ROSE-4610 file (N, C-alpha, C; in Angstrom, 1 decimal, always signed):
// ROSE-4610
residu = [V/V/V/S/S/S/S/S/S/F/F/F/D/D/D/R/R/R/P/P/P/P/P/P/A/A/A/P/P/P/E/E/E/V/V/V/A/A/A/M/M/M/A/A/A/P/P/P/L/L/L/A/A/A/A/A/A/R/R/R/L/L/L/A/A/A/L/L/L/L/L/L/V/V/V/G/G/G/A/A/A/A/A/A/S/S/S/L/L/L/R/R/R/L/L/L/S/S/S/M/M/M/A/A/A/S/S/S/L/L/L/R/R/R/V/V/V/V/V/V/Q/Q/Q/S/S/S/V/V/V/C/C/C/P/P/P/A/A/A/G/G/G/F/F/F/G/G/G/Q/Q/Q/T/T/T/S/S/S/D/D/D/A/A/A/A/A/A/D/D/D/C/C/C/R/R/R/K/K/K/C/C/C/P/P/P/V/V/V/G/G/G/S/S/S/W/W/W/S/S/S/G/G/G/E/E/E/G/G/G/S/S/S/A/A/A/E/E/E/C/C/C/S/S/S/L/L/L/C/C/C/E/E/E/P/P/P/G/G/G/A/A/A/Y/Y/Y/S/S/S/A/A/A/L/L/L/T/T/T/G/G/G/A/A/A/D/D/D/A/A/A/C/C/C/V/V/V/A/A/A/C/C/C/P/P/P/V/V/V/G/G/G/T/T/T/W/W/W/T/T/T/D/D/D/E/E/E/A/A/A/G/G/G/T/T/T/R/R/R/A/A/A/C/C/C/K/K/K/L/L/L/C/C/C/P/P/P/A/A/A/G/G/G/K/K/K/W/W/W/T/T/T/N/N/N/T/T/T/T/T/T/R/R/R/S/S/S/T/T/T/L/L/L/E/E/E/S/S/S/T/T/T/C/C/C/E/E/E/S/S/S/C/C/C/F/F/F/S/S/S/E/E/E/S/S/S/C/C/C/L/L/L/P/P/P/Y/Y/Y/P/P/P/S/S/S/A/A/A/R/R/R/V/V/V/T/T/T/V/V/V/D/D/D/M/M/M/Q/Q/Q/G/G/G/L/L/L/L/L/L/Y/Y/Y/E/E/E/D/D/D/L/L/L/Q/Q/Q/P/P/P/T/T/T/E/E/E/Q/Q/Q/A/A/A/A/A/A/L/L/L/R/R/R/D/D/D/A/A/A/F/F/F/A/A/A/R/R/R/D/D/D/I/I/I/A/A/A/A/A/A/A/A/A/A/A/A/V/V/V/V/V/V/R/R/R/A/A/A/S/S/S/S/S/S/V/V/V/Q/Q/Q/D/D/D/W/W/W/L/L/L/G/G/G/E/E/E/S/S/S/S/S/S/T/T/T/V/V/V/T/T/T/I/I/I/V/V/V/G/G/G/D/D/D/V/V/V/V/V/V/S/S/S/A/A/A/F/F/F/V/V/V/L/L/L/D/D/D/L/L/L/A/A/A/A/A/A/S/S/S/S/S/S/S/S/S/A/A/A/H/H/H/D/D/D/L/L/L/A/A/A/R/R/R/S/S/S/T/T/T/Y/Y/Y/G/G/G/E/E/E/A/A/A/F/F/F/Q/Q/Q/Q/Q/Q/R/R/R/L/L/L/L/L/L/S/S/S/S/S/S/A/A/A/A/A/A/A/A/A/V/V/V/L/L/L/G/G/G/S/S/S/L/L/L/H/H/H/E/E/E/T/T/T]
num = [1/1/1/2/2/2/3/3/3/4/4/4/5/5/5/6/6/6/7/7/7/8/8/8/9/9/9/10/10/10/11/11/11/12/12/12/13/13/13/14/14/14/15/15/15/16/16/16/17/17/17/18/18/18/19/19/19/20/20/20/21/21/21/22/22/22/23/23/23/24/24/24/25/25/25/26/26/26/27/27/27/28/28/28/29/29/29/30/30/30/31/31/31/32/32/32/33/33/33/34/34/34/35/35/35/36/36/36/37/37/37/38/38/38/39/39/39/40/40/40/41/41/41/42/42/42/43/43/43/44/44/44/45/45/45/46/46/46/47/47/47/48/48/48/49/49/49/50/50/50/51/51/51/52/52/52/53/53/53/54/54/54/55/55/55/56/56/56/57/57/57/58/58/58/59/59/59/60/60/60/61/61/61/62/62/62/63/63/63/64/64/64/65/65/65/66/66/66/67/67/67/68/68/68/69/69/69/70/70/70/71/71/71/72/72/72/73/73/73/74/74/74/75/75/75/76/76/76/77/77/77/78/78/78/79/79/79/80/80/80/81/81/81/82/82/82/83/83/83/84/84/84/85/85/85/86/86/86/87/87/87/88/88/88/89/89/89/90/90/90/91/91/91/92/92/92/93/93/93/94/94/94/95/95/95/96/96/96/97/97/97/98/98/98/99/99/99/100/100/100/101/101/101/102/102/102/103/103/103/104/104/104/105/105/105/106/106/106/107/107/107/108/108/108/109/109/109/110/110/110/111/111/111/112/112/112/113/113/113/114/114/114/115/115/115/116/116/116/117/117/117/118/118/118/119/119/119/120/120/120/121/121/121/122/122/122/123/123/123/124/124/124/125/125/125/126/126/126/127/127/127/128/128/128/129/129/129/130/130/130/131/131/131/132/132/132/133/133/133/134/134/134/135/135/135/136/136/136/137/137/137/138/138/138/139/139/139/140/140/140/141/141/141/142/142/142/143/143/143/144/144/144/145/145/145/146/146/146/147/147/147/148/148/148/149/149/149/150/150/150/151/151/151/152/152/152/153/153/153/154/154/154/155/155/155/156/156/156/157/157/157/158/158/158/159/159/159/160/160/160/161/161/161/162/162/162/163/163/163/164/164/164/165/165/165/166/166/166/167/167/167/168/168/168/169/169/169/170/170/170/171/171/171/172/172/172/173/173/173/174/174/174/175/175/175/176/176/176/177/177/177/178/178/178/179/179/179/180/180/180/181/181/181/182/182/182/183/183/183/184/184/184/185/185/185/186/186/186/187/187/187/188/188/188/189/189/189/190/190/190/191/191/191/192/192/192/193/193/193/194/194/194/195/195/195/196/196/196/197/197/197/198/198/198/199/199/199/200/200/200/201/201/201/202/202/202/203/203/203/204/204/204/205/205/205/206/206/206/207/207/207/208/208/208/209/209/209/210/210/210/211/211/211/212/212/212/213/213/213/214/214/214/215/215/215/216/216/216/217/217/217/218/218/218/219/219/219/220/220/220/221/221/221/222/222/222/223/223/223/224/224/224/225/225/225/226/226/226/227/227/227/228/228/228/229/229/229/230/230/230/231/231/231/232/232/232/233/233/233/234/234/234/235/235/235/236/236/236/237/237/237/238/238/238/239/239/239/240/240/240/241/241/241/242/242/242]
x = [+117.5/+118.9/+119.8/+121.0/+122.0/+122.5/+123.2/+123.8/+125.0/+125.7/+126.7/+126.4/+125.1/+124.6/+123.9/+124.0/+123.3/+124.3/+123.7/+124.7/+125.2/+126.4/+127.1/+126.2/+126.4/+125.8/+126.0/+125.1/+125.3/+126.6/+126.8/+128.0/+129.4/+129.3/+130.5/+130.5/+129.5/+129.7/+130.2/+129.7/+129.9/+131.4/+131.9/+133.4/+134.4/+134.4/+135.6/+135.1/+133.7/+133.6/+133.8/+133.6/+134.2/+135.5/+136.2/+137.9/+138.0/+137.5/+137.8/+137.7/+136.5/+136.2/+137.2/+137.7/+138.7/+140.0/+140.4/+141.7/+141.3/+140.2/+140.1/+140.0/+139.4/+139.7/+141.2/+141.9/+143.1/+143.9/+143.7/+144.3/+144.3/+142.9/+142.6/+143.1/+143.3/+143.8/+145.4/+145.9/+147.5/+147.6/+146.5/+146.8/+146.6/+145.7/+145.8/+146.8/+147.4/+148.7/+149.8/+150.0/+151.0/+150.7/+149.5/+149.0/+149.4/+149.0/+149.7/+151.1/+151.8/+153.2/+153.7/+153.1/+153.4/+153.2/+152.2/+151.9/+152.9/+153.5/+154.6/+155.8/+155.7/+156.9/+157.3/+157.6/+157.8/+159.0/+160.0/+161.0/+161.5/+162.3/+162.8/+164.1/+164.9/+166.4/+166.5/+167.5/+167.6/+167.4/+166.6/+166.3/+164.7/+164.2/+162.9/+162.0/+160.7/+159.5/+158.4/+157.6/+156.6/+155.4/+154.8/+154.0/+152.5/+151.6/+150.3/+149.7/+149.8/+149.2/+150.2/+151.4/+152.6/+153.1/+152.7/+153.0/+154.4/+154.9/+156.3/+157.1/+158.1/+159.1/+159.0/+159.2/+159.3/+160.4/+160.9/+161.9/+161.3/+161.9/+161.3/+161.4/+160.3/+160.1/+161.0/+161.1/+162.2/+161.7/+162.7/+162.2/+162.1/+162.2/+162.3/+163.4/+163.4/+164.7/+164.2/+164.9/+164.7/+166.2/+166.2/+167.4/+167.2/+168.4/+168.2/+167.3/+166.3/+165.5/+164.3/+164.0/+163.0/+161.8/+160.6/+159.4/+158.6/+158.9/+158.4/+159.5/+159.1/+160.0/+159.8/+160.8/+160.5/+160.9/+159.9/+160.2/+161.6/+162.3/+163.6/+163.0/+164.0/+163.6/+163.8/+163.4/+163.8/+165.1/+165.9/+167.3/+168.1/+167.3/+167.8/+166.7/+167.3/+166.7/+167.2/+166.3/+166.8/+166.2/+167.1/+166.7/+166.4/+166.8/+166.6/+165.7/+165.3/+164.3/+165.4/+164.9/+165.7/+166.8/+166.7/+167.8/+167.7/+168.9/+169.2/+169.4/+169.7/+169.7/+169.3/+169.2/+168.9/+170.1/+170.4/+171.5/+171.2/+172.1/+172.1/+172.1/+171.3/+171.2/+172.7/+173.5/+174.6/+174.7/+175.9/+176.0/+175.3/+174.8/+174.0/+172.8/+172.1/+170.8/+170.1/+168.8/+168.0/+166.7/+166.0/+164.6/+164.0/+162.7/+161.8/+160.8/+160.9/+160.0/+160.4/+159.6/+160.0/+159.5/+160.2/+160.1/+160.3/+161.6/+161.7/+162.7/+162.7/+163.7/+164.8/+164.6/+165.7/+165.6/+166.6/+166.8/+166.4/+166.2/+165.9/+167.5/+167.6/+168.9/+168.7/+169.6/+169.6/+169.4/+168.7/+168.5/+169.8/+169.8/+171.1/+171.4/+172.8/+173.4/+173.6/+173.1/+173.2/+173.6/+174.0/+174.7/+174.8/+174.9/+175.0/+176.0/+176.9/+177.9/+177.7/+176.6/+176.2/+175.3/+175.6/+174.8/+173.6/+172.6/+171.3/+170.4/+170.6/+169.9/+168.4/+167.5/+166.2/+165.4/+166.1/+165.4/+166.3/+165.4/+165.9/+166.9/+166.5/+167.1/+168.5/+169.0/+170.4/+171.3/+170.3/+171.1/+171.3/+172.6/+173.1/+173.7/+173.5/+174.1/+175.7/+176.2/+177.5/+178.1/+179.5/+180.4/+180.9/+180.7/+181.0/+180.0/+180.2/+179.0/+178.8/+179.9/+179.6/+180.0/+179.0/+179.1/+180.6/+181.2/+182.3/+183.5/+184.1/+185.1/+186.3/+186.7/+187.8/+187.2/+187.9/+187.5/+187.9/+187.4/+187.7/+186.8/+186.4/+185.6/+186.0/+185.4/+185.5/+184.0/+184.1/+182.8/+182.7/+181.8/+181.8/+180.5/+180.5/+179.5/+179.2/+178.2/+177.9/+177.5/+178.3/+177.9/+177.4/+176.1/+175.9/+176.0/+176.8/+177.0/+177.9/+178.8/+179.9/+180.7/+181.0/+181.9/+183.2/+183.9/+185.1/+186.2/+186.5/+187.7/+187.5/+186.4/+186.3/+186.6/+186.9/+187.1/+188.4/+188.9/+190.2/+190.7/+192.2/+192.9/+192.5/+192.4/+192.0/+190.6/+189.6/+188.4/+188.2/+189.2/+189.0/+189.7/+190.8/+191.3/+190.2/+189.5/+188.6/+187.3/+186.9/+186.0/+186.2/+187.5/+187.9/+188.0/+188.5/+188.5/+187.1/+186.2/+184.6/+184.2/+184.2/+183.6/+184.3/+185.4/+186.3/+185.6/+185.2/+184.7/+183.4/+182.5/+181.3/+181.2/+182.1/+182.3/+182.5/+183.6/+184.0/+182.8/+181.9/+181.0/+179.8/+179.7/+178.6/+179.2/+180.4/+181.0/+181.3/+181.2/+181.5/+183.1/+183.9/+185.4/+186.1/+187.3/+187.9/+188.3/+188.3/+188.7/+189.8/+190.8/+192.0/+191.9/+190.8/+190.5/+190.1/+189.6/+189.3/+190.4/+190.9/+191.9/+191.5/+192.3/+192.0/+192.8/+192.7/+193.3/+194.9/+195.5/+197.0/+197.3/+196.4/+196.7/+196.8/+196.5/+196.6/+195.3/+195.6/+194.6/+193.7/+192.5/+191.5/+191.3/+191.2/+190.8/+190.2/+189.7/+189.1/+189.6/+189.2/+189.6/+188.3/+188.4/+187.2/+187.8/+187.0/+187.4/+186.1/+185.8/+184.8/+183.6/+182.6/+181.4/+181.3/+182.6/+182.3/+183.6/+183.0/+183.7/+184.1/+185.4/+185.7/+186.7/+186.7/+187.5/+187.5/+188.8/+188.7/+188.6/+187.6/+187.3/+188.0/+188.9/+189.6/+189.2/+189.6/+189.5/+187.8/+187.2/+185.7/+185.7/+184.5/+184.3/+184.2/+184.8/+184.8/+183.3/+182.4/+181.2/+180.4/+181.0/+180.4/+180.2/+179.1/+178.8/+178.6/+178.7/+178.4/+177.0/+176.0/+174.7/+174.6/+175.4/+175.4/+176.0/+177.1/+177.9/+176.7/+176.1/+175.4/+174.2/+173.6/+172.6/+173.1/+174.1/+174.7/+175.1/+175.7/+176.1/+175.3/+174.0/+173.2/+171.9/+171.3/+170.1/+170.1/+169.0/+168.7/+169.6/+169.5/+170.3/+171.7/+172.4/+173.8/+174.0/+173.1/+173.3/+173.1/+172.2/+172.0/+173.1/+173.7/+175.2/+176.2/+176.4/+177.3/+177.1/+175.8/+175.3/+175.5/+175.4/+175.4/+176.8/+177.7/+179.2/+179.6/+179.3/+179.7/+179.2/+177.9/+177.5/+178.2/+178.6/+179.3/+180.5/+181.2/+182.8/+182.7/+181.9/+182.0/+181.6/+180.4/+180.1/+180.9/+181.6/+182.5/+183.8/+184.2/+185.3/+185.0/+183.7/+183.4/+183.1/+182.9/+182.7/+183.9/+185.1/+186.3/+187.0]
y = [+105.1/+105.3/+105.8/+105.1/+105.5/+106.8/+107.3/+108.7/+108.6/+107.4/+107.2/+107.1/+106.9/+106.7/+108.2/+109.0/+110.4/+111.1/+111.9/+112.5/+113.8/+114.2/+115.3/+116.6/+117.4/+118.7/+119.5/+120.2/+120.9/+121.9/+122.6/+123.5/+122.7/+121.4/+120.7/+120.2/+119.9/+119.3/+120.6/+121.8/+123.0/+123.4/+123.4/+123.9/+123.2/+122.0/+121.6/+122.0/+122.2/+122.7/+124.2/+125.0/+126.3/+126.5/+125.5/+125.5/+125.1/+124.3/+123.8/+125.1/+125.7/+126.8/+128.0/+128.0/+129.0/+128.6/+127.5/+127.0/+127.2/+126.7/+127.0/+128.5/+129.4/+130.7/+131.2/+130.8/+131.0/+130.6/+129.3/+128.7/+129.7/+130.0/+130.8/+132.2/+132.8/+134.0/+133.9/+132.7/+132.5/+132.3/+131.6/+131.5/+132.9/+133.7/+135.0/+135.8/+135.7/+136.4/+135.8/+134.6/+134.2/+134.6/+134.5/+135.0/+136.4/+137.2/+138.7/+138.9/+138.0/+138.0/+137.8/+136.7/+136.3/+137.5/+138.2/+139.0/+140.3/+140.6/+141.6/+141.4/+141.2/+140.8/+142.1/+143.1/+144.3/+144.3/+143.8/+143.7/+142.2/+142.1/+140.8/+140.9/+139.7/+139.9/+140.1/+140.6/+141.0/+139.8/+140.0/+139.0/+138.4/+139.0/+138.4/+139.5/+139.3/+140.1/+139.5/+140.2/+139.9/+138.9/+137.9/+137.2/+138.3/+137.7/+138.8/+139.1/+138.2/+138.2/+138.9/+139.1/+139.9/+139.0/+137.7/+136.7/+136.1/+136.1/+135.8/+136.2/+135.9/+136.2/+135.3/+135.6/+134.6/+135.3/+134.4/+134.9/+135.8/+136.8/+137.6/+137.0/+137.0/+136.1/+136.7/+136.1/+136.3/+137.8/+138.8/+140.1/+141.1/+140.7/+141.6/+141.4/+142.2/+142.2/+143.0/+142.9/+143.7/+143.8/+144.8/+145.3/+144.5/+144.7/+144.2/+145.2/+144.6/+145.3/+145.9/+145.3/+145.6/+144.8/+145.6/+144.8/+144.2/+144.8/+144.3/+144.0/+143.3/+143.0/+144.1/+144.6/+145.7/+145.1/+145.6/+145.1/+145.8/+144.9/+145.5/+146.7/+147.7/+148.7/+148.5/+149.1/+149.0/+149.1/+148.3/+148.5/+147.4/+146.5/+145.7/+144.5/+143.3/+142.2/+141.2/+140.3/+139.3/+138.1/+136.8/+135.6/+134.7/+135.0/+134.0/+134.6/+133.6/+134.1/+134.4/+135.4/+135.7/+136.5/+137.5/+138.4/+139.6/+140.1/+141.2/+142.5/+142.2/+143.4/+143.0/+143.9/+143.6/+143.8/+143.0/+143.1/+144.0/+144.9/+145.7/+144.9/+145.1/+144.5/+144.7/+143.7/+143.6/+144.3/+144.3/+145.1/+144.2/+144.7/+143.8/+143.6/+144.2/+143.9/+145.3/+145.1/+146.0/+145.6/+146.4/+146.1/+147.6/+147.6/+148.7/+148.3/+147.1/+146.4/+146.5/+146.7/+146.5/+145.1/+144.6/+143.2/+142.1/+142.2/+141.2/+140.1/+139.1/+138.0/+137.9/+138.5/+138.7/+139.8/+140.3/+141.4/+141.0/+141.8/+141.5/+141.7/+140.7/+140.8/+141.9/+142.6/+143.6/+142.6/+143.2/+142.4/+142.2/+141.2/+140.8/+141.9/+142.0/+143.2/+144.4/+144.4/+145.8/+145.3/+146.5/+146.2/+147.5/+147.3/+148.4/+148.1/+149.2/+149.0/+149.5/+150.0/+150.4/+149.4/+149.5/+148.5/+149.3/+148.6/+149.1/+149.8/+149.5/+150.1/+149.8/+150.8/+150.9/+150.8/+151.2/+151.3/+150.6/+150.1/+149.2/+150.2/+151.4/+152.3/+152.6/+152.1/+152.3/+151.2/+150.2/+149.1/+149.7/+150.0/+150.5/+149.6/+149.9/+149.0/+148.8/+147.5/+147.6/+147.9/+148.2/+148.8/+147.9/+146.6/+145.4/+144.6/+143.5/+142.4/+141.9/+141.6/+141.1/+141.9/+142.0/+142.7/+142.4/+141.3/+140.7/+140.8/+141.9/+141.8/+140.9/+140.4/+139.6/+138.5/+137.3/+136.0/+136.0/+136.9/+136.8/+137.9/+137.5/+138.4/+138.4/+139.2/+139.2/+139.0/+138.2/+137.8/+138.0/+138.7/+139.2/+138.7/+138.1/+137.7/+138.2/+138.5/+139.0/+138.0/+137.4/+136.3/+136.9/+137.4/+138.0/+137.0/+137.4/+136.6/+135.5/+135.5/+134.5/+134.3/+135.5/+135.5/+134.8/+135.0/+134.2/+134.5/+135.8/+136.0/+135.2/+134.8/+134.0/+132.4/+131.9/+130.6/+130.4/+129.0/+128.5/+128.7/+128.7/+128.7/+127.5/+126.4/+125.2/+125.3/+126.0/+126.1/+127.3/+128.2/+129.3/+128.8/+128.0/+127.3/+126.5/+125.7/+124.7/+125.5/+126.4/+127.5/+128.1/+128.8/+129.2/+128.2/+127.1/+126.0/+125.6/+125.5/+125.0/+126.2/+127.6/+128.6/+128.6/+128.4/+128.5/+127.3/+126.3/+125.1/+125.5/+126.1/+126.6/+127.5/+128.5/+129.6/+129.1/+128.0/+127.4/+126.4/+125.8/+125.1/+126.1/+127.2/+128.1/+128.7/+128.9/+129.7/+128.8/+127.4/+126.4/+126.5/+126.4/+126.5/+125.6/+125.3/+124.4/+125.2/+124.5/+125.2/+126.0/+125.5/+126.2/+127.6/+127.7/+129.1/+130.1/+129.6/+130.7/+131.0/+132.4/+132.8/+134.0/+134.0/+135.1/+136.4/+137.3/+138.6/+138.3/+137.6/+137.5/+136.7/+136.1/+135.2/+133.8/+133.3/+131.9/+130.9/+130.0/+129.3/+128.6/+128.2/+127.2/+127.7/+129.0/+129.6/+131.1/+131.7/+132.9/+133.7/+135.2/+136.1/+136.3/+136.3/+136.6/+137.7/+138.7/+140.0/+140.1/+140.0/+140.2/+139.1/+139.8/+138.7/+138.7/+139.3/+139.5/+138.4/+137.8/+136.6/+137.1/+137.5/+137.6/+136.8/+136.8/+136.0/+136.3/+136.2/+136.4/+134.9/+135.0/+133.9/+133.9/+133.1/+133.1/+132.1/+132.1/+131.0/+130.9/+131.9/+131.8/+131.8/+131.0/+130.8/+132.2/+132.0/+133.2/+133.8/+133.1/+133.4/+134.0/+133.9/+134.2/+135.9/+136.0/+137.5/+137.7/+139.1/+139.5/+138.9/+139.1/+138.8/+137.1/+136.3/+134.8/+134.5/+135.3/+135.0/+135.5/+136.4/+137.0/+136.0/+135.4/+134.5/+133.2/+132.8/+131.4/+131.8/+133.0/+133.1/+134.0/+134.5/+135.4/+134.6/+134.7/+133.8/+132.9/+132.3/+131.6/+130.2/+129.7/+128.5/+128.5/+129.5/+129.7/+130.2/+130.7/+131.1/+130.0/+129.0/+127.9/+127.1/+126.9/+126.1/+126.6/+127.8/+128.4/+128.1/+128.4/+128.0/+126.7/+125.7/+124.2/+123.8/+124.6/+124.1/+124.7/+125.9/+126.3/+125.5/+125.1/+124.1/+122.7/+122.4/+120.9/+121.2/+122.1/+122.5/+122.5/+123.6/+123.8/+122.6/+122.0/+120.8/+119.7/+119.4/+118.3/+118.6/+119.8/+120.1/+120.1/+120.6/+120.5/+119.2/+118.1/+116.8/+116.1/+116.6/+116.1/+116.4]
z = [+101.8/+101.3/+102.4/+102.6/+103.5/+103.2/+104.1/+103.9/+103.1/+103.0/+102.0/+100.5/+100.3/+98.9/+98.2/+99.2/+98.9/+97.8/+96.8/+96.0/+96.7/+96.3/+96.7/+96.8/+97.8/+97.8/+96.5/+96.0/+94.7/+94.9/+96.0/+95.9/+96.0/+96.3/+96.2/+94.8/+94.1/+92.7/+92.0/+92.1/+91.3/+91.4/+92.6/+92.9/+92.0/+91.5/+90.5/+89.2/+88.9/+87.5/+87.5/+88.5/+88.4/+88.4/+88.9/+88.8/+87.4/+86.7/+85.3/+84.3/+84.6/+83.9/+83.9/+85.3/+85.4/+84.7/+84.6/+84.0/+82.5/+81.9/+80.5/+80.1/+80.8/+80.6/+80.6/+81.7/+81.7/+80.6/+80.0/+79.0/+77.6/+77.6/+76.4/+76.5/+77.6/+77.8/+77.3/+77.7/+77.4/+75.8/+75.2/+73.7/+73.1/+73.6/+73.0/+73.1/+74.3/+74.5/+73.6/+73.3/+72.6/+70.9/+70.7/+69.3/+69.1/+70.0/+70.0/+69.8/+70.6/+70.5/+69.0/+68.3/+67.2/+66.1/+66.3/+65.4/+65.4/+66.6/+66.6/+66.0/+64.5/+63.9/+62.7/+63.4/+62.5/+61.5/+61.7/+61.0/+60.6/+59.5/+59.1/+58.7/+58.4/+58.0/+56.6/+56.2/+54.7/+53.8/+52.9/+51.8/+52.3/+53.3/+53.8/+54.0/+53.8/+54.2/+54.9/+55.5/+56.2/+55.6/+55.8/+55.5/+55.6/+54.8/+54.8/+56.0/+57.2/+58.5/+59.4/+59.0/+59.7/+60.7/+60.7/+62.0/+61.7/+60.5/+60.3/+59.2/+58.9/+57.6/+56.5/+55.4/+54.4/+53.3/+52.5/+51.7/+50.5/+50.1/+49.1/+47.8/+46.8/+45.7/+44.8/+43.7/+42.6/+42.0/+41.4/+41.2/+42.2/+43.5/+44.6/+45.6/+46.6/+47.5/+48.7/+49.8/+51.0/+51.7/+52.4/+53.2/+54.6/+55.5/+56.6/+57.6/+58.4/+59.2/+58.5/+57.2/+56.4/+56.8/+56.6/+56.8/+55.8/+54.5/+53.3/+52.4/+51.2/+50.0/+49.0/+48.2/+47.4/+46.0/+45.0/+43.6/+43.0/+42.3/+41.5/+40.7/+40.6/+39.9/+38.2/+37.3/+36.1/+35.7/+35.1/+34.9/+35.7/+36.6/+37.6/+37.6/+38.2/+38.3/+39.5/+39.7/+40.8/+40.3/+40.0/+39.6/+40.5/+41.9/+43.0/+44.1/+44.9/+46.1/+47.2/+48.1/+49.2/+49.0/+48.0/+47.6/+48.5/+48.8/+49.6/+48.8/+47.6/+46.6/+45.2/+44.3/+43.0/+42.4/+41.1/+40.2/+39.2/+38.6/+37.5/+36.2/+35.3/+34.1/+33.5/+33.0/+32.5/+31.1/+30.6/+29.1/+28.3/+27.1/+26.4/+26.5/+27.6/+28.1/+28.6/+28.7/+29.4/+29.8/+30.5/+31.1/+31.4/+31.1/+31.4/+32.4/+32.8/+33.8/+35.3/+36.3/+37.5/+38.0/+39.0/+39.5/+38.3/+37.7/+36.7/+37.3/+36.8/+37.2/+36.1/+35.0/+34.0/+33.0/+32.6/+31.6/+30.3/+29.3/+27.8/+27.1/+26.2/+25.3/+24.3/+24.1/+22.9/+21.6/+20.5/+19.4/+18.7/+17.9/+17.2/+16.3/+16.4/+15.6/+16.5/+17.6/+18.6/+20.0/+20.4/+21.8/+22.6/+23.9/+24.9/+25.8/+26.0/+26.8/+28.2/+28.4/+29.8/+30.6/+31.9/+32.7/+33.3/+33.7/+34.2/+33.1/+32.0/+31.0/+31.2/+30.7/+30.9/+29.5/+28.5/+27.3/+26.2/+25.1/+24.2/+23.1/+23.2/+22.5/+22.8/+23.9/+24.3/+23.5/+22.9/+22.1/+20.7/+20.4/+19.3/+18.2/+17.0/+15.9/+16.0/+15.9/+15.9/+14.8/+14.8/+13.8/+12.8/+13.1/+12.1/+11.9/+11.2/+11.0/+12.4/+12.9/+14.3/+15.6/+16.6/+17.7/+18.5/+18.1/+18.8/+17.7/+17.2/+16.3/+16.5/+17.5/+17.8/+18.5/+18.2/+19.0/+20.6/+21.4/+22.8/+23.6/+24.6/+25.3/+26.9/+27.5/+29.2/+29.7/+30.6/+31.2/+32.6/+33.2/+34.5/+35.2/+36.3/+36.9/+38.5/+38.8/+40.1/+41.0/+42.0/+42.8/+44.1/+44.5/+45.7/+47.0/+47.9/+49.2/+48.9/+48.0/+48.0/+48.9/+49.6/+51.0/+50.5/+49.2/+48.7/+49.9/+50.3/+51.2/+52.5/+52.9/+53.9/+53.8/+52.7/+52.3/+52.6/+52.8/+52.8/+51.3/+51.5/+50.1/+49.1/+49.9/+48.7/+48.4/+49.1/+48.7/+47.5/+47.8/+46.7/+45.4/+45.5/+44.2/+43.5/+44.3/+43.7/+43.1/+43.8/+43.4/+41.9/+42.1/+40.8/+39.5/+39.6/+38.7/+38.4/+39.2/+39.0/+37.9/+38.4/+37.7/+36.1/+35.9/+34.8/+33.9/+34.3/+33.7/+33.1/+34.2/+33.8/+32.6/+32.9/+31.8/+30.2/+30.4/+29.3/+28.6/+29.4/+28.8/+28.0/+28.9/+28.2/+27.1/+27.0/+25.7/+24.6/+24.9/+24.0/+23.8/+24.6/+24.4/+25.3/+25.1/+26.1/+27.6/+28.6/+29.8/+29.7/+29.2/+29.0/+28.3/+27.7/+27.1/+27.7/+29.0/+30.2/+30.9/+31.0/+31.8/+32.8/+33.9/+34.9/+34.4/+35.2/+34.9/+34.6/+35.2/+35.2/+34.0/+33.2/+32.2/+32.5/+33.6/+34.0/+33.3/+32.7/+32.0/+32.9/+32.6/+33.3/+34.7/+34.9/+36.3/+36.1/+37.1/+36.9/+38.1/+38.0/+39.0/+39.7/+41.2/+41.9/+43.0/+42.9/+43.9/+44.7/+45.9/+46.5/+46.1/+45.5/+44.9/+43.5/+42.8/+41.3/+40.8/+39.8/+39.1/+37.6/+37.4/+36.0/+35.4/+34.0/+33.3/+31.8/+31.2/+29.9/+29.0/+28.0/+27.3/+25.7/+25.5/+24.1/+23.3/+22.0/+21.1/+20.8/+20.9/+20.4/+19.1/+18.6/+17.1/+16.4/+15.1/+14.4/+14.0/+14.2/+13.9/+15.1/+16.2/+17.5/+17.7/+18.2/+18.5/+20.0/+20.2/+21.8/+22.2/+21.4/+21.4/+21.7/+21.0/+21.1/+22.4/+22.8/+24.1/+25.3/+25.1/+26.1/+26.4/+25.3/+25.5/+26.1/+25.9/+26.6/+28.2/+28.3/+29.6/+30.6/+30.0/+30.9/+30.8/+32.1/+32.3/+33.5/+33.9/+35.0/+34.9/+33.7/+33.7/+33.8/+33.4/+33.7/+35.2/+35.8/+37.0/+38.1/+37.6/+38.6/+38.4/+37.2/+37.1/+37.9/+38.0/+39.1/+40.2/+40.8/+42.1/+42.5/+41.5/+41.8/+42.0/+41.0/+41.2/+42.6/+43.1/+44.3/+45.5/+45.4/+46.2/+46.5/+45.3/+45.2/+45.5/+45.3/+45.7/+47.2/+47.7/+49.2/+50.1/+49.5/+50.3/+50.5/+49.3/+49.4/+50.1/+50.2/+51.0/+52.6/+53.0/+54.2/+54.8/+53.9/+54.5/+54.7/+54.1/+54.1/+55.6]
């Protein structure tokens, strides 16, 4: 066998192997370092909480909320609810409703023939009998909706007007009246008043047989909330595309 056919010396063959091992160990150390960096997720944005392994943030589930810089989502207290994921605050149970449970996505309606004029009620006993056959003695009512994160003041005038008109149509559909029967605080028809995140309107021409319980059933709950959110998304989305 010539010298050119001889296998390399052991120390020459081991040197590349040792180098590869060193590189592998270095890569493993790098991965461990990156993993340790991902674990250090001590706070999350508002509406988010840590995952179970504290490696990332996720939206708070319905019935819970979190503030800016929180590590965990907190359940809504009795008397409040959260119907959507990613809430940065819980909403007080509106008049005519109550809940004694924590972490709920919807409050309970007062029984028919009873009503409560206070918000954030935690006991059914706060629902008192009405003074007449109907909890709504006159064919009109005021509807107030808390739309968190609406940022109405940041919108352009055309966007504001389109949003008011859309919300008026949604309220009219829920109350089973014409859009012209929905008025803002100034008495203008087919529109609503928006101050901050609060949408308010007067609903006229309600059926004589309507009660506050009936109106609450149609304008309170996830279906009506989703209708408002869909309208807001449709209006703002179409305007931003033009």
